[in-house]
N, C-alpha and C positions, 0 to 999 in steps of 0.2 A: 199612075204608080209613083212616078218621081215626085209629084206634088204631095202625095200621101206621105212619102218618106220625109219630105221637108217639114210637113206639119208635125210629124212625130218628133223630129229633131228639135223643132222649136218648142214643143211641149216639154221635152226633156230638159232643154236649156232653162226654161222657166222654173221647172222643179228644182234644178240644181241651184238656181239663184235664191230660192226661198227656203231651201232645206240644207242641212249639213250632212254630208255622207262621208263615212270612212270607206275608202275604196282602194282596191289593189291597182296602183297606177299602171303597172305593166299590162294588166288585163284591159283596162280602159284604153290605153294607147293601141293595143292590138285591135280592139273592136273598132276604134276610129279609123285606123289605117286600112282596115279591110274594105271600108266603104268610101269610094272616091267622092261622092256627093257630100257626105258628112265631113270628110277631111277638108274639102274646100270651104265648108261653112265654119268649121271649128278652128282649124290651124291658124288662120290669120288673127284670131282673138287671143291666142296663147302668147304669153311673154316668155320667150326662150332665154335661157341664161347666157347663151353665146351666139354669135353670128353664124358659127358653123352649123348649129342645129337649125337655124332659120334657113340657111341655104339648102340644107338637106330637105326640109319640108317643101321648099319652093320647087326643087327639082323633082320631088316625088309628085307634086301636083301636075307639073308639066308632063310627066310620063303617063298620066292618066288619059290625056287627050288623044 
């Protein structure tokens, strides 16, 4: 199950790299943050505007364990 989810996330990331989507950023963030495994894959790749946001993401990842 976990492997299947990772494969789906990788496929989604490939699609996002090759196509341009107009998306609701709040909905995307909510979907990512609901899934701990996806959050661990995706959050480290985002460039946050402030260190404060980075620390929030890190503490959220720690809380999942």
